[in-house]
C-alpha positions as CSV (number, residue, x, y, z in Angstrom):
1,M,-133.4,54.5,62.2
2,A,-130.0,55.6,61.3
3,D,-129.3,56.1,64.8
4,A,-130.5,52.1,65.7
5,L,-127.5,50.9,62.8
6,V,-125.2,52.7,64.3
7,I,-125.6,51.9,67.5
8,K,-125.7,47.9,66.5
9,M,-122.5,48.9,64.2
10,V,-120.4,49.8,67.5
11,R,-121.7,47.3,69.7
12,E,-120.1,44.8,66.3
13,V,-117.0,46.7,66.7
14,R,-116.6,45.9,70.7
15,K,-116.9,42.6,71.0
16,D,-113.6,42.6,69.7
17,L,-112.3,45.8,71.0
18,P,-114.5,46.3,74.3
19,R,-112.6,49.6,74.9
20,C,-112.4,51.6,71.2
21,G,-113.5,54.7,71.5
22,V,-115.5,57.7,69.6
23,P,-112.1,58.6,67.5
24,K,-111.2,55.6,67.0
25,L,-114.8,54.2,66.4
26,M,-114.8,57.3,63.4
27,V,-112.2,55.4,61.5
28,I,-113.4,52.4,61.5
29,L,-116.8,52.5,60.8
30,K,-116.2,55.3,57.8
31,D,-116.8,53.2,55.2
32,R,-119.6,51.8,56.2
33,F,-121.8,54.8,57.2
34,D,-120.3,56.0,54.0
35,G,-121.8,52.6,52.3
36,H,-125.0,53.3,54.6
37,G,-125.7,56.8,53.1
38,I,-124.8,58.0,57.0
39,K,-123.7,61.3,57.9
40,M,-122.6,61.7,61.3
41,G,-119.6,63.8,62.5
42,R,-117.7,62.9,65.4
43,D,-119.8,65.5,68.3
44,Q,-123.0,63.6,67.3
45,L,-121.6,60.6,67.7
46,Y,-120.6,61.1,71.2
47,R,-123.8,62.6,71.5
48,L,-125.8,59.3,70.6
49,L,-123.7,56.7,72.2
50,G,-124.2,59.4,75.6
51,E,-127.7,59.0,75.2
52,R,-127.8,55.4,74.9
53,G,-125.0,54.5,77.9
54,Y,-122.5,53.6,75.4
55,L,-119.5,56.1,76.1
56,I,-116.0,54.9,77.3
57,R,-115.1,57.5,80.4
58,D,-111.7,58.7,79.7
59,L,-110.8,59.5,83.6
60,S,-108.2,61.4,82.5
61,V,-110.3,64.7,81.7
62,L,-111.7,64.5,85.3
63,T,-110.3,67.4,87.0
64,C,-112.4,67.1,90.6
65,A,-114.2,65.1,92.6
66,G,-118.0,65.2,91.7
67,Q,-118.1,64.7,88.0
68,L,-118.5,60.6,87.6
69,W,-119.5,58.4,90.3
70,V,-119.0,54.2,89.8
71,S,-121.6,52.2,91.4
72,D,-121.6,48.5,91.8
73,I,-122.6,45.5,94.4
74,T,-120.1,42.8,95.8
75,Y,-121.2,39.8,97.8
76,L,-119.7,39.0,100.9
77,H,-119.1,35.6,102.2
78,L,-120.0,35.6,106.0
79,K,-119.3,32.8,108.6
80,H,-123.2,32.2,108.5
81,G,-124.3,33.1,104.8
82,F,-124.3,36.3,103.0
83,A,-125.2,39.7,102.3
84,Y,-124.5,42.0,99.4
85,L,-122.9,45.1,99.9
86,S,-123.2,48.5,97.0
87,I,-120.8,50.8,96.9
88,V,-120.8,54.1,95.2
89,T,-117.2,55.4,94.2
90,D,-116.3,58.9,93.2
91,A,-114.1,58.1,90.1
92,Y,-111.4,61.2,91.0
93,S,-110.8,61.0,94.9
94,H,-111.4,57.0,94.8
95,R,-113.5,57.6,97.7
96,I,-116.5,55.9,98.7
97,I,-118.9,58.6,98.8
98,G,-122.4,55.9,99.4
99,Y,-122.7,52.5,100.7
100,C,-125.5,50.1,101.7
101,L,-125.1,46.3,103.4
102,H,-128.4,44.5,101.9
103,P,-129.6,40.8,103.1
104,T,-130.4,40.5,99.2
105,L,-129.9,41.7,96.3
106,H,-133.0,43.9,95.8
107,S,-132.5,47.0,94.4
108,D,-133.1,48.7,97.6
109,G,-129.9,48.1,98.2
110,P,-128.4,50.3,95.5
111,I,-130.8,52.7,95.9
112,N,-129.8,53.4,99.5
113,A,-126.4,53.6,98.7
114,L,-127.1,56.1,96.4
115,L,-129.1,58.2,98.2
116,M,-126.0,58.4,100.7
117,A,-123.9,59.5,97.9
118,S,-126.3,62.0,96.7
119,T,-125.6,64.0,100.0
120,S,-121.8,64.2,98.3
121,K,-120.8,67.7,96.2
122,M,-121.8,67.3,92.5
123,Q,-119.9,69.0,89.7
124,G,-121.9,70.2,86.5
125,T,-123.6,67.8,84.8
126,L,-122.7,64.4,86.8
127,I,-122.5,61.1,85.2
128,H,-123.3,58.0,87.1
129,H,-121.2,54.9,85.7
130,S,-122.6,50.7,86.7
131,D,-122.6,47.7,84.7
132,R,-126.4,46.8,83.2
133,G,-127.5,44.8,86.3
134,V,-131.1,44.8,86.7
135,Q,-131.1,46.6,90.2
136,Y,-129.7,49.3,88.1
137,C,-132.0,49.3,85.3
138,C,-135.0,48.7,86.9
139,Q,-137.5,51.8,87.6
140,Q,-136.9,52.9,90.3
141,Y,-133.1,53.6,90.9
142,I,-133.3,55.2,87.0
143,Q,-135.8,57.7,88.3
144,T,-133.8,58.0,91.6
145,L,-130.9,59.5,89.6
146,E,-133.3,61.3,87.0
147,S,-134.6,63.5,90.3
148,F,-131.4,64.1,90.9
149,G,-130.4,65.6,87.1
150,I,-127.3,62.7,87.1
151,R,-127.1,61.1,83.5
152,I,-126.6,57.5,83.1
153,S,-124.0,55.4,81.9
154,M,-123.2,51.6,81.6
155,T,-121.1,49.2,80.4
156,E,-122.1,47.4,77.4
157,N,-121.5,43.9,78.0
158,S,-121.1,43.9,82.1
159,D,-117.3,43.4,81.7
160,P,-115.9,44.2,84.8
161,Y,-112.6,45.6,83.2
162,E,-115.6,48.6,82.1
163,N,-116.3,48.9,85.9
164,A,-112.6,48.6,86.3
165,I,-112.6,50.9,89.5
166,A,-116.0,50.0,91.2
167,E,-113.8,46.1,91.0
168,R,-110.9,47.7,92.5
169,I,-112.9,49.0,95.6
170,N,-114.5,45.3,96.2
171,G,-111.6,44.0,95.7
172,I,-109.7,46.3,98.8
173,L,-113.0,46.1,100.8
174,K,-112.8,42.0,100.8
175,T,-108.7,41.5,101.2
176,E,-107.2,44.9,102.7
177,F,-109.9,45.4,105.1
178,L,-111.1,41.7,106.0
179,L,-114.9,42.3,105.1
180,D,-115.3,38.3,103.4
181,F,-114.9,35.3,105.4
182,S,-113.3,33.7,102.9
183,A,-110.4,36.4,102.6
184,G,-109.7,36.3,106.2
185,C,-110.3,32.9,107.6
186,A,-107.1,32.1,108.0
187,L,-106.6,34.3,110.8
188,C,-109.2,33.4,113.8
189,S,-109.6,36.9,114.8
190,Y,-111.6,37.5,111.7
191,C,-113.3,33.8,111.7
192,F,-116.5,35.1,113.4
193,L,-118.0,38.1,109.9
194,T,-121.9,38.6,111.3
195,T,-123.4,41.5,109.4
196,S,-123.6,43.9,112.7
197,T,-119.9,42.7,112.3
198,V,-119.5,44.1,108.5
199,R,-121.5,47.3,109.4
200,F,-119.2,47.9,112.3
201,R,-116.4,47.6,110.0
202,L,-117.5,50.0,106.9
203,F,-118.6,52.3,109.3
204,T,-114.8,52.4,110.8
205,F,-113.0,52.5,107.6
206,I,-115.2,54.5,105.2
């Protein structure tokens, strides 16, 4: 019961301060904790938020690749229709370690990207961070993460700023590598993007 109340308090604070971390939360919530008779130290709050997927990741503490992965899905505007690119990026190296181009938003795309990433080296307790899209919350995806012993972290409100690395990689792929028809339509040589063309470019660039 107390844990649920603490999570509710944290969510209320983060409506105005979405990047508020545990040390600041402890200061802000101290009086409210006392008012409800809640005895919770910093380590306990870290543990609770980690278990519930509300822990804001401090990338400055990463020391090597294989500690934190971030995942996202982006749509690609092709010459005729759309395709959906699922990517898994290592937060330390910013290297794409898993990807899958899929014709729909079905969870098969993210799962295949995750399976590709799973061949990369993992360090200790690896953390997987994503938004709260249905593909990442579905039972099959969660079970796949758990089968590899990977801890789960998710954004609180599907805010792209909370998954900034993945969003930045998406932008680079679309603009610098011209994987999106709308980004390349001004250049005649890139005006005929098809699924096979995108697959070839992904293989070449990644």
